[in-house]
C-alpha positions in Angstrom: 8.9 98.9 -141.7 5.1 99.0 -141.4 3.3 102.1 -140.4 -0.3 102.6 -139.6 -2.2 104.8 -142.0 -2.9 108.4 -140.8 -6.5 109.5 -140.8 -7.3 113.2 -141.1 -9.3 114.7 -138.4 -12.1 115.6 -140.7 -12.4 112.0 -141.7 -12.7 110.6 -138.1 -16.3 109.4 -136.9 -17.9 111.0 -134.0 -18.6 108.8 -130.7 -22.1 107.5 -130.6 -23.8 106.9 -127.2 -25.4 103.3 -127.1 -29.1 103.1 -126.8 -30.8 102.6 -123.4 -31.6 98.9 -122.4 -35.0 97.5 -123.1 -35.5 96.5 -119.3 -35.0 98.9 -116.4 -34.7 97.3 -112.9 -37.3 98.7 -110.4 -36.1 101.2 -108.0 -35.1 99.9 -104.6 -36.6 102.9 -102.9 -39.3 101.8 -100.5 -38.5 98.1 -100.7 -36.8 95.5 -98.4 -33.1 95.6 -99.1 -32.9 91.8 -98.6 -34.9 91.3 -101.8 -32.1 93.0 -103.7 -29.1 91.5 -101.8 -26.8 90.6 -104.7 -23.7 90.3 -102.5 -21.6 87.1 -102.8 -22.9 85.5 -99.5 -25.4 82.9 -100.7 -22.8 80.1 -101.2 -21.5 80.5 -97.6 -25.1 80.3 -96.2 -25.7 77.2 -98.3 -22.6 75.5 -96.9 -23.7 76.4 -93.4 -27.0 74.8 -93.7 -25.3 71.8 -95.4 -22.9 71.4 -92.4 -25.7 71.7 -89.8 -27.8 69.1 -91.6 -25.0 66.6 -91.7 -24.0 67.2 -88.2 -27.5 66.6 -87.1 -27.7 63.4 -89.1 -24.3 62.2 -87.8 -25.4 62.9 -84.2 -28.6 61.1 -84.8 -27.1 58.0 -86.3 -24.2 58.0 -83.8 -26.8 58.1 -81.0 -28.7 55.3 -82.6 -25.5 53.2 -83.0 -24.6 53.9 -79.4 -28.0 52.8 -78.3 -27.8 49.7 -80.3 -24.3 48.9 -78.9 -25.6 49.4 -75.3 -28.5 47.2 -76.1 -26.2 44.5 -77.6 -23.8 44.6 -74.7 -26.5 44.7 -72.0 -28.8 42.1 -73.7 -27.4 39.2 -71.7 -26.2 41.0 -68.6 -27.3 39.3 -65.4 -29.8 41.1 -63.2 -27.5 42.8 -60.6 -30.0 42.5 -57.8 -30.2 38.7 -58.3 -26.4 38.3 -58.5 -26.0 39.8 -55.1 -27.8 36.8 -53.7 -26.3 34.3 -56.1 -26.5 30.5 -55.4 -23.4 28.8 -54.2 -22.2 25.3 -53.6 -22.7 24.1 -50.0 -19.4 24.1 -48.1 -17.7 21.3 -46.2 -14.8 22.3 -44.0 -12.4 19.9 -42.1 -10.4 20.9 -39.1 -7.7 18.9 -37.3 -7.5 18.1 -33.6 -6.5 21.7 -32.7 -9.4 23.2 -34.6 -7.2 24.4 -37.5 -9.0 24.1 -40.9 -6.8 22.1 -43.3 -9.3 21.3 -46.1 -12.5 22.5 -47.6 -15.0 21.5 -50.3 -17.6 23.6 -52.1 -17.7 27.4 -51.5 -16.8 28.3 -48.0 -18.5 31.6 -47.0 -18.1 33.2 -43.6 -20.3 35.6 -41.7 -21.3 38.7 -43.7 -19.6 41.6 -41.9 -19.9 45.4 -42.1 -16.9 47.7 -42.1 -17.8 48.7 -38.5 -17.4 45.0 -37.5 -13.9 44.7 -38.9 -10.6 46.0 -37.6 -9.7 49.2 -39.4 -6.5 47.6 -40.6 -8.3 45.2 -43.0 -10.2 47.7 -45.2 -7.2 50.0 -45.1 -4.9 47.2 -46.3 -7.3 46.2 -49.1 -7.5 49.8 -50.4 -3.8 50.4 -50.1 -2.8 47.3 -52.2 -5.8 47.0 -54.5 -7.1 50.5 -55.3 -5.4 53.5 -53.7 -7.9 56.1 -55.2 -10.9 54.0 -54.4 -12.5 56.8 -52.3 -12.1 59.5 -55.0 -12.6 57.9 -58.4 -16.0 57.3 -60.1 -15.5 53.6 -60.3 -13.0 53.7 -63.1 -9.5 54.9 -62.3 -8.1 56.6 -65.4 -4.9 57.5 -63.6 -4.4 53.9 -62.5 -5.1 52.6 -66.1 -2.5 55.0 -67.5 0.1 54.0 -64.9 -0.5 50.3 -65.5 -0.3 50.8 -69.3 3.0 52.6 -68.9 4.4 49.9 -66.6 3.3 47.1 -68.9 4.8 48.8 -72.0 8.1 49.3 -70.1 8.1 45.6 -69.1 7.0 44.3 -72.5 4.4 42.1 -70.8 1.3 42.3 -68.6 2.6 42.9 -65.1 0.1 45.3 -63.6 -3.7 45.8 -63.9 -5.8 48.9 -63.6 -9.0 47.4 -62.3 -10.6 49.2 -59.4 -12.3 47.5 -56.4 -15.7 48.4 -58.0 -14.6 46.8 -61.3 -13.5 43.7 -59.4 -17.0 43.5 -57.7 -18.6 43.8 -61.1 -16.5 41.1 -62.7 -16.5 38.7 -59.7 -20.2 38.9 -58.9 -21.7 39.1 -62.3 -19.3 38.1 -65.1 -16.9 35.3 -66.1 -13.1 35.6 -66.5 -13.3 35.5 -70.3 -10.9 38.1 -71.9 -13.2 39.5 -74.5 -14.1 43.0 -75.6 -17.8 42.4 -74.8 -17.1 41.3 -71.3 -15.0 44.4 -70.7 -17.7 46.6 -71.9 -20.2 44.8 -69.7 -17.8 45.2 -66.8 -17.8 49.0 -67.3 -21.6 49.1 -67.5 -22.0 47.2 -64.3 -19.3 49.3 -62.6 -21.2 52.4 -63.4 -24.4 50.8 -62.1 -22.7 49.8 -58.8 -21.3 53.3 -58.3 -24.8 54.8 -58.8 -26.6 52.2 -56.7 -24.3 51.8 -53.7 -22.1 54.0 -51.5 -18.3 53.5 -51.5 -18.6 51.9 -48.1 -21.2 49.4 -49.3 -19.1 48.5 -52.4 -16.1 47.9 -50.2 -18.2 45.7 -47.9 -19.5 43.7 -50.9 -15.9 43.2 -52.0 -14.6 42.1 -48.6 -17.4 39.7 -48.1 -17.4 38.2 -51.6 -13.8 38.2 -52.9 -12.2 34.8 -53.5 -9.2 34.3 -51.1 -8.0 30.8 -52.0 -8.6 27.3 -50.8 -12.3 27.6 -51.4 -12.7 30.6 -49.1 -15.0 33.4 -50.2 -14.8 36.6 -48.2 -12.5 37.7 -45.4 -14.4 35.9 -42.6 -14.1 32.5 -44.3 -10.4 33.2 -45.0 -9.7 34.3 -41.4 -11.3 31.1 -40.1 -9.5 28.9 -42.6 -6.0 30.4 -42.3 -5.9 31.6 -38.7 -8.8 29.8 -37.0 -10.5 33.1 -35.9 -13.2 35.4 -36.9 -12.3 38.3 -39.2 -13.3 40.6 -36.3 -10.2 39.5 -34.4 -7.6 39.9 -37.2 -4.4 41.8 -36.2 -2.4 44.0 -38.5 -0.2 41.4 -40.1 -3.1 38.9 -40.5 -5.1 41.6 -42.2 -2.2 42.3 -44.6 -1.9 38.6 -45.5 -5.6 38.3 -46.3 -5.6 41.6 -48.3 -2.7 40.4 -50.4 -4.5 37.2 -51.5 -6.9 38.4 -54.3 -4.0 39.0 -56.8 -3.1 35.3 -56.8 -5.1 33.3 -54.3 -3.7 29.9 -55.1 -0.1 31.1 -55.1 -0.2 33.3 -51.9 -2.4 31.0 -49.9 -0.8 30.2 -46.5 -1.9 26.6 -46.8 -0.2 26.3 -50.2 3.0 28.3 -49.7 3.6 30.0 -46.3 6.8 31.6 -47.6 5.0 33.3 -50.5 2.1 34.4 -48.2 4.7 35.9 -45.8 6.4 37.8 -48.6 3.1 39.1 -50.0 1.9 40.2 -46.5 5.1 42.3 -46.2 4.4 43.9 -49.6 0.9 44.9 -48.3 2.3 46.3 -45.1 4.8 48.4 -47.1 1.9 49.7 -49.3 0.0 50.7 -46.2 3.0 52.6 -44.9 3.4 54.2 -48.3 -0.2 55.6 -48.3 0.0 56.7 -44.7 -2.4 54.1 -43.3 0.3 52.9 -40.8 3.8 54.2 -39.9 6.9 52.6 -41.3 7.7 51.4 -37.7 4.4 49.7 -37.5 4.9 48.0 -40.8 8.3 46.7 -39.8 7.0 45.4 -36.4 4.1 43.6 -38.1 6.4 42.1 -40.7 8.5 40.5 -38.1 5.4 39.0 -36.4 4.2 37.1 -39.5 4.0 33.4 -38.5 1.7 30.6 -39.7 0.7 27.5 -37.7 2.1 24.1 -38.8 0.1 22.9 -41.8 -1.0 19.4 -42.5 0.8 19.4 -45.8 -0.2 18.3 -49.3 -0.7 14.7 -48.2 -3.6 15.7 -45.9 -5.6 15.7 -49.1 -5.8 11.9 -49.0 -7.1 12.0 -45.4 -9.5 14.8 -46.2 -11.0 12.9 -49.1 -11.3 9.8 -47.0 -12.9 11.7 -44.0 -15.3 13.6 -46.3 -16.5 10.3 -47.8 -17.0 8.8 -44.4 -19.1 11.8 -43.4 -21.5 11.7 -46.4 -24.1 9.4 -44.9 -24.8 11.8 -42.0 -24.6 15.2 -43.8 -27.9 16.8 -44.8 -28.3 17.7 -48.5 -27.4 21.2 -49.5 -26.3 22.4 -46.0 -23.0 23.9 -45.0 -21.2 21.5 -42.7 -18.0 21.4 -40.5 -16.1 18.3 -39.6 -13.8 18.1 -36.6 -11.5 15.2 -37.6 -8.9 13.0 -35.9 -6.0 14.4 -38.0 -2.9 15.5 -36.1 -1.3 18.1 -38.4 2.1 17.9 -36.7 2.2 14.1 -37.1 1.0 14.4 -40.6 3.9 16.7 -41.5 6.3 14.2 -39.9 4.9 11.3 -41.9 5.1 13.3 -45.2 8.6 14.5 -44.6 10.0 11.1 -43.7 8.2 9.3 -46.5 9.4 11.7 -49.2 12.9 11.7 -47.8 13.1 7.9 -48.0 11.6 7.8 -51.5 13.9 10.5 -52.8 17.0 8.9 -51.3 17.4 5.1 -50.7 14.1 4.4 -52.3 15.1 5.9 -55.6 18.3 3.9 -55.6 16.2 0.7 -55.0 13.6 1.4 -57.6 10.9 2.3 -55.1 8.6 5.0 -56.4 5.6 5.0 -54.1 4.7 4.4 -50.5 1.8 4.8 -48.1 1.7 5.3 -44.3 -1.1 5.2 -41.7 -0.9 6.2 -38.1 -3.8 5.4 -35.8 -4.5 5.2 -32.0 -4.6 1.7 -30.7 -7.3 2.4 -28.1 -9.7 4.4 -30.3 -8.9 3.7 -33.9 -8.6 7.5 -34.5 -6.4 8.0 -37.6 -3.8 10.6 -36.8 -2.0 10.7 -40.1 -2.4 9.3 -43.6 -0.1 9.5 -46.6 -1.7 7.8 -49.6 1.4 8.4 -51.8 4.4 10.7 -52.3 2.5 13.7 -53.7 -1.3 14.3 -53.5 -1.1 17.0 -56.2 0.5 14.6 -58.6 -1.8 11.7 -57.8 -4.8 11.8 -55.5 -5.2 8.0 -55.6 -5.2 6.8 -52.0 -2.8 3.9 -51.6 -3.4 3.8 -47.9 -7.2 3.4 -47.9 -8.2 2.4 -51.5 -5.3 0.3 -52.9 -5.2 -3.4 -52.5 -1.9 -5.2 -52.5 -0.5 -8.6 -51.3 0.7 -8.3 -47.7 3.1 -11.1 -47.8 4.2 -12.3 -44.3 2.5 -9.3 -42.6 -0.6 -11.5 -43.0 0.9 -14.3 -40.8 -0.4 -13.0 -37.5 -3.9 -14.1 -38.5 -2.5 -17.6 -39.0 -0.7 -17.6 -35.6 -3.9 -16.3 -33.9 -5.9 -19.1 -35.4 -3.2 -21.5 -34.1 -3.4 -19.9 -30.6 -7.2 -20.2 -30.6 -6.8 -23.9 -31.6 -4.9 -24.4 -28.3 -1.3 -23.8 -29.2 1.2 -21.7 -27.3 4.2 -19.5 -28.4 6.6 -22.0 -26.9 5.0 -25.0 -28.8 7.0 -26.5 -31.6 6.3 -26.4 -35.3 8.3 -28.2 -38.0 10.3 -26.1 -40.5 10.9 -28.6 -43.3 10.0 -29.0 -46.9 6.3 -29.4 -47.5 4.2 -30.2 -50.7 0.5 -29.6 -51.2 -0.4 -31.1 -54.6 2.0 -29.5 -57.1 2.7 -26.5 -54.8 5.8 -26.6 -52.6 6.5 -23.4 -50.6 10.0 -22.5 -49.6 11.5 -20.2 -47.0 13.0 -16.8 -48.0 16.5 -18.0 -46.7 16.1 -21.3 -48.5 17.2 -23.2 -45.4 15.3 -25.4 -42.9 15.7 -25.7 -39.1 13.7 -28.6 -38.1 11.4 -28.1 -35.1 11.3 -24.5 -33.8 8.9 -22.6 -31.5 6.0 -20.6 -32.8 7.7 -17.5 -31.5 10.9 -18.3 -33.4 9.0 -19.2 -36.5 7.2 -15.8 -36.5 10.3 -13.8 -35.7 12.1 -15.3 -38.7 9.0 -15.4 -40.8 9.3 -19.1 -41.7 7.0 -19.9 -44.6 6.9 -23.7 -44.2 5.9 -23.3 -40.5 3.1 -20.9 -41.5 1.6 -23.3 -44.0 1.8 -26.1 -41.4 0.1 -23.9 -38.7 -2.7 -23.1 -41.2 -3.3 -26.7 -41.9 -3.2 -27.7 -38.2 -5.6 -24.9 -37.1 -8.6 -25.6 -39.2 -7.3 -24.8 -42.7 -7.9 -21.6 -44.8 -11.4 -21.1 -43.5 -10.3 -20.6 -39.9 -7.7 -18.0 -41.0 -10.2 -16.3 -43.2 -12.7 -16.1 -40.3 -10.0 -14.7 -38.0 -9.0 -12.0 -40.5 -12.6 -11.0 -41.1 -13.2 -10.9 -37.3 -10.4 -8.4 -36.9 -11.7 -6.1 -39.6 -10.4 -7.3 -43.0 -13.3 -7.0 -45.4 -11.8 -8.2 -48.6 -12.5 -11.6 -50.2 -9.6 -13.9 -49.3 -8.5 -17.0 -51.3 -9.5 -20.3 -49.6 -6.3 -22.2 -50.2 -3.0 -22.9 -48.3 -1.2 -20.0 -50.1 -3.1 -17.7 -47.8 -0.6 -18.5 -45.1 2.0 -16.6 -47.1 -0.1 -13.5 -47.7 -1.3 -14.0 -51.2 -4.6 -12.2 -50.7 -5.1 -8.6 -51.7 -5.8 -6.3 -48.7 -5.7 -2.6 -47.8 -3.1 -0.9 -45.6 -5.7 0.9 -43.5 -7.7 -2.3 -42.6 -4.4 -4.1 -41.8 -3.5 -1.2 -39.4 -6.9 -1.6 -37.7 -6.5 -5.3 -37.3 -3.1 -5.0 -35.7 -4.5 -2.3 -33.4 -7.1 -4.9 -32.3 -4.3 -7.3 -31.3 -2.3 -4.6 -29.5 -5.3 -3.3 -27.4 -6.1 -6.7 -25.9 -8.6 -8.0 -28.5 -11.2 -5.2 -28.7 -12.2 -4.5 -32.3 -10.7 -1.3 -33.6 -12.4 0.4 -36.6 -10.3 3.2 -38.1 -12.2 6.5 -37.7 -11.7 10.0 -39.1 -14.4 12.0 -37.3 -14.6 13.4 -33.8 -17.7 15.6 -34.4 -19.8 17.1 -37.2 -22.1 20.1 -37.4 -24.4 21.4 -40.1 -26.0 24.8 -40.1 -24.9 25.1 -36.5 -26.5 21.9 -35.3 -24.6 18.9 -34.1 -24.9 15.7 -36.1 -25.0 12.2 -34.7 -22.1 10.1 -35.8 -22.2 6.3 -36.0 -20.3 4.7 -33.1 -18.4 1.5 -33.7 -18.8 -0.8 -30.7 -15.7 -1.9 -28.9 -16.5 -5.5 -29.3 -14.1 -8.1 -27.8 -13.1 -10.3 -30.8 -10.1 -12.0 -29.2 -9.3 -13.4 -25.8 -7.0 -10.9 -24.0 -4.6 -13.7 -23.2 -4.4 -14.8 -26.8 -3.8 -11.1 -27.9 -1.1 -10.8 -25.2 0.7 -13.9 -26.5 0.5 -12.6 -30.1 2.0 -9.2 -28.9 4.8 -11.1 -27.2 5.7 -13.0 -30.4 5.6 -9.8 -32.5 7.9 -8.1 -30.1 10.4 -10.9 -30.8 10.1 -10.0 -34.6 11.6 -6.6 -33.8 14.0 -7.7 -31.0 15.7 -10.7 -32.6 14.0 -11.3 -36.0 13.3 -9.8 -39.4 12.4 -6.3 -38.2 15.4 -5.3 -36.1 15.7 -2.1 -38.1 12.4 -0.9 -36.5 13.8 -1.2 -32.9 14.0 1.9 -30.7 16.1 1.7 -27.5 13.9 2.0 -24.4 10.7 1.2 -26.2 8.7 -2.0 -26.5 8.2 -2.2 -30.3 6.2 -5.1 -31.7 5.2 -5.7 -35.3 5.6 -7.8 -38.4 7.3 -7.5 -41.8 5.9 -8.6 -45.1 7.5 -9.2 -48.5 5.9 -10.5 -51.6 7.3 -12.6 -54.4 10.0 -10.9 -56.6 10.0 -7.9 -54.3 6.8 -6.3 -55.6 5.6 -5.2 -52.2 7.2 -4.5 -48.8 5.3 -4.0 -45.6 5.9 -3.3 -41.9 3.2 -2.8 -39.3 4.0 -2.3 -35.7 3.1 -0.6 -32.4 5.1 2.4 -31.2 5.3 1.3 -27.5 2.9 1.4 -24.6 3.7 5.0 -23.7 2.6 6.3 -27.1 0.2 3.5 -28.0 -0.1 4.0 -31.7 0.1 1.7 -34.8 2.2 2.7 -37.8 1.6 0.8 -41.0 4.0 1.2 -43.9 3.8 -0.1 -47.5 6.4 0.5 -50.2 6.3 -0.5 -53.9 5.4 0.7 -57.4 2.0 1.4 -59.0 2.9 -0.6 -62.1 4.0 -3.5 -59.9 7.6 -3.3 -61.1 9.9 -5.2 -58.7 12.1 -3.3 -56.3 15.8 -4.1 -55.8 16.0 -6.6 -52.9 13.6 -4.5 -50.7 12.0 -6.6 -47.9 9.7 -5.5 -45.1 12.7 -5.6 -42.7 14.7 -3.0 -44.7 13.2 0.3 -45.9 9.7 -0.2 -44.4 11.0 -1.0 -41.0 13.5 1.9 -41.3 10.7 4.3 -42.2 8.6 3.0 -39.2 11.6 3.7 -37.0 12.1 7.2 -38.3 8.5 8.2 -37.8 8.1 6.5 -34.4 11.3 8.2 -33.2 9.8 11.6 -33.9 6.7 10.8 -31.8 6.5 12.4 -28.4 
C-alpha cells in the first residue's frame, strides 16, 4: 500500500506572496462609470441594434414591394371618372300591339333615376337580397365573405358569393368577368376608390341604374319598361322584388325567358325583405300571391323581331336609340307556337316532319300578327317563313287560275282532264285517274294537274302566269316553262301569304308589314307606306275566292273546314312529299290569312304528307283558336 512521504515541519517552505503586476488600472474615482462598464450587457445591445436595423430594412423593402404591386395592379386600371360615362351600343326595342316589349337589340338603358324617384321597396329589395350590411361595411364585407366561404366549404362547391354592391359596381362598370387574381385586386382597389369618392346613396343609385337585368336591359328603369311596360317609378312591391332578384342570374330569371323561375326568385327576395325587417311577413305573403306576368310572345317571336328590325333599318338614324311599335299580336304568336310544336312533336314526328313555318297576317292591311320561322328559335334562328324558298306545289295554282279568269274564263267553264304531253314531259294527276271535262272550280278543288297545265297554255303561257304572280307580290325569279303550272318554282311563305291576302281583299295589293310606328331619341320617324294599288278586278278576285272555298268545302282541304265559317284556301304538295303547304283565309268575321309550310331542312321526304293532311289540320287548329 502506497503512503505519501511525511515532511518534517522544519523542512516545509514558507508561503511567498507573488509580486505586484507591472500594470495598475487607473482609479475610477472622478471618471464616468460608463467608461469602465465591464458588465456582460454589450452582446444584448448589439443584438438590439441588429434587430432594429433589419426590421427597418424589412419595412422599407416591404413598402417598396407593396408600392410596386399597387403600381402593377393599377397600371392598366381604367380611369373611373371616364367609366361612369362609358360608351354603349345604341338600343333598339320592339313592342307588340299592346305596347309590351318582347325583343331588344343593343344596350337598353332607361332613364337615370335617383333613390328619391324610386319606390322605397326597390332599393330595400336590392339591399336585402344582394348586400344586407351595405349601409355599414366599408365596401368589403368581411363577415359576408366568411359566411360565403363556410357555406361553399360545406356544399363542396361555389354556391354563394361575398361580393358587396360596391364591389359589383366596381366590377360591372370598370372590369371584365375574368376570374384572375389581378382582376380581383383591381376590384378591391376600385371598391375602395368608390367608397371614398361617393356616398352610400350614390353608390346604390349607380348600381340600380347600371346593373344588367337580362334581355339587354341595363338598369331598373329599362327592366321595368321591358318586363312590365311601366317606369321604374311605378313599380309595386312584387315587381320590385322580381327586378331585384335578377342580377344573380339575369338570363335564367328573366320573365321573358322563364316566368316560373322569375316568380320563384321574386318570392325569395320577398322572404329576404321580411327577414331583414324591410316588410312584414304578411306583406311578403300577399305580394307573393300577386306575382303575375303578361302573356309573352314566346321564343318564336325572335324570327318576327329579326325580320321587323331588318325592315326598320332604312329609316333608323345611325347611333340613336330607337323604339319600334310592331304589328305582332303576342297572344296569337303564343297560339301559333304552341300548335306548331304540338303537331311537330306528335303526328309530325311519326310522319318524318321535323320543321314547319307559319305566318298570320291581316287581309286588309297586310299587318303580320304572328310568325314562326321554325320549331325553336334558340336552336335555329333561320327564318323559314321569310327567308327560306321552297317549291309551293299546287298552292301556286291560283295564279294559273287567275290568268285564266283574266283571259275570259269563268269558274263554271270546262277544262279537259286527260293525259297531256309537252315534248318529253307528261304530267300526271296525284290520284293517277282522269275525269274528262270538268269545271274550273272542280279542277281547283281536286287540284287536277293536267287541267292546270292546259289552263296555263290556254291563258298566255308561262309568261302570263309569271306576270300574275309578280303583280300579286311574288318577287322571286320563276321558271318560264309549263311545269310552273304545278308549282315547281321556289317561293317564300310570307310572300305567298301576301299574294293570297290580295285575292281575299278584292284585288288590292297587300304588302306584308311589321311596323306600326317608330321613334328615335323621342322623335317620330316616317315609315314608308305601301300603296293599296288595285292589281285585280274585284269580280275576278271574287270568283277566285269562290273556287278556293270549294277546295275546303268539297276538295283536297276538307281538314281545314271550321263549322260556321267561310274558309277558303289551297293545298300544295311537291314531288315525293318534300314539301306540304296550306294557305287560306280564316273567314270574313276574322279576316286573316294563315299560311303553313311543313317539311325538312335537308329535303328528306315526309311519309305521305300532303297539303290536305297536317298543314290543313294545323291551319284548322290555329284558326279555331282565333276570336
